[in-house]
C-alpha positions in Angstrom: 129.0 136.1 47.9 127.3 137.9 45.0 126.2 134.6 43.6 124.4 133.5 46.7 122.6 136.9 47.0 121.6 136.7 43.4 120.3 133.1 44.0 118.2 134.3 47.0 116.8 137.1 44.9 116.1 134.6 42.2 114.3 132.3 44.7 112.2 135.3 45.9 111.0 135.7 42.3 109.6 132.1 42.3 106.0 133.2 41.8 107.0 135.4 38.9 109.0 132.5 37.4 106.1 130.1 37.6 103.8 132.8 36.2 106.0 133.4 33.2 106.4 129.6 32.6 102.6 129.4 32.9 102.1 132.2 30.4 104.5 130.5 27.9 102.9 127.0 28.5 99.3 128.2 28.2 100.1 129.9 24.9 102.0 126.9 23.6 99.2 124.4 24.3 96.2 126.7 23.8 94.5 124.1 21.6 94.9 121.2 24.1 92.3 121.0 26.8 94.1 120.9 30.1 92.9 121.9 33.6 94.5 125.2 34.6 95.6 123.7 38.0 97.4 120.9 36.2 99.2 123.5 34.0 100.4 125.3 37.2 101.7 122.0 38.6 103.5 121.2 35.4 105.0 124.7 35.3 106.1 124.4 38.9 107.8 121.1 38.2 109.5 122.7 35.2 110.7 125.6 37.4 112.4 123.0 39.7 114.8 122.4 36.8 115.5 126.1 36.5 116.2 126.4 40.2 118.4 123.3 40.4 120.3 124.4 37.3 120.8 127.9 38.7 121.9 126.5 42.1 124.4 124.2 40.4 125.7 127.0 38.3 126.2 129.3 41.3 127.5 126.4 43.4 130.2 125.7 40.8 131.5 129.3 41.2 131.7 129.0 45.0 135.1 128.3 46.6 135.7 124.6 47.1 134.8 123.5 50.5 132.7 121.0 52.4 130.6 119.0 49.9 127.8 118.9 52.4 127.6 122.7 52.2 127.2 122.5 48.4 124.4 119.9 48.7 122.6 121.8 51.5 122.8 125.0 49.3 120.9 123.2 46.5 118.5 121.5 49.0 117.8 124.8 50.6 116.9 126.3 47.2 114.6 123.4 46.4 112.8 123.7 49.7 112.3 127.4 49.4 111.2 127.0 45.8 108.7 124.2 46.7 107.2 126.4 49.5 106.8 129.4 47.2 105.5 127.2 44.4 102.9 125.8 46.7 101.9 129.3 47.8 101.5 130.3 44.1 99.5 127.2 43.4 97.0 127.9 46.2 96.6 131.6 45.3 96.1 130.6 41.7 93.7 127.8 42.6 91.6 130.2 44.8 91.3 132.6 42.0 90.3 129.8 39.6 87.7 128.1 41.8 86.4 130.7 44.3 82.7 131.3 43.6 82.9 134.9 44.7 85.8 135.7 42.3 84.0 133.9 39.5 80.7 135.7 40.1 82.5 139.1 40.2 84.3 138.2 37.0 81.0 137.3 35.3 79.4 140.6 36.4 82.5 142.4 35.0 82.1 140.6 31.7 78.5 141.8 31.2 78.9 145.2 32.8 75.9 145.5 35.1 73.9 142.4 36.2 70.9 141.7 38.3 70.3 138.5 40.1 68.6 136.8 37.1 71.5 137.7 34.8 74.1 136.3 37.3 72.0 133.1 37.7 71.8 132.8 33.9 75.5 133.1 33.4 76.6 131.2 36.5 73.7 129.3 38.1 73.9 126.2 40.3 73.7 123.7 37.4 76.4 125.5 35.5 78.6 125.5 38.6 78.3 121.8 39.0 78.9 121.2 35.3 82.1 123.4 35.4 83.4 121.7 38.6 82.7 118.2 37.3 84.3 119.1 34.0 87.4 120.2 35.9 87.5 116.9 37.8 87.2 114.9 34.6 89.8 117.1 32.8 92.3 116.7 35.7 91.8 112.9 35.6 90.4 112.7 39.2 87.0 111.5 38.0 85.8 109.4 35.1 82.4 109.7 33.4 80.9 106.5 32.0 77.3 106.2 30.9 76.4 109.5 32.5 77.8 108.4 35.9 80.9 109.7 37.7 83.5 107.4 39.3 86.7 108.3 41.2 89.6 107.6 38.9 92.5 109.0 40.9 92.4 108.7 44.6 94.9 111.5 45.3 92.3 114.4 45.7 90.0 111.9 47.5 92.7 111.2 50.0 93.4 114.9 50.4 89.6 115.5 51.0 89.5 112.7 53.6 92.5 114.3 55.4 90.9 117.8 55.3 87.6 116.4 56.6 89.4 114.6 59.4 91.2 117.8 60.2 87.9 119.7 60.2 86.4 117.1 62.5 89.3 117.4 64.9 88.8 121.2 64.9 85.0 120.7 65.3 84.4 122.5 62.0 82.1 119.8 60.5 78.5 120.8 59.8 
């Protein structure tokens, strides 16, 4: 029974596990240009191996019983891990991409800032440049001859689903 409790505590630490993996990963590949969101996804996938390995280790110490129970134990761990990893990703993504967070951070970097100083550090053209750079870095968009093209349709499909959802809720502009 102690093993199962330990595993549940381990699962509850999922955001911390991903954070630690992300710290290690970002330091190991600091010279390689990679979108931070892609790094979080890679660390989350790596964490799956940690969770599955831990579940298998604890599972081997459990009394022999129904094989379905052993499989459902591992499956439960994977589902909980995936849910918490998704939560971590969205919180991280909001902190990376939210304009208000970014503007507050820019003000923090310079100490005090008036409107002109904020616009200088983080104006509209800079925002677009940063966002397009992230889309290119993540492989979602390609840039050829100064023109942008959709390269990977995954985020495009997600955007279409979100826009359909917004339309169903009457949130469209």
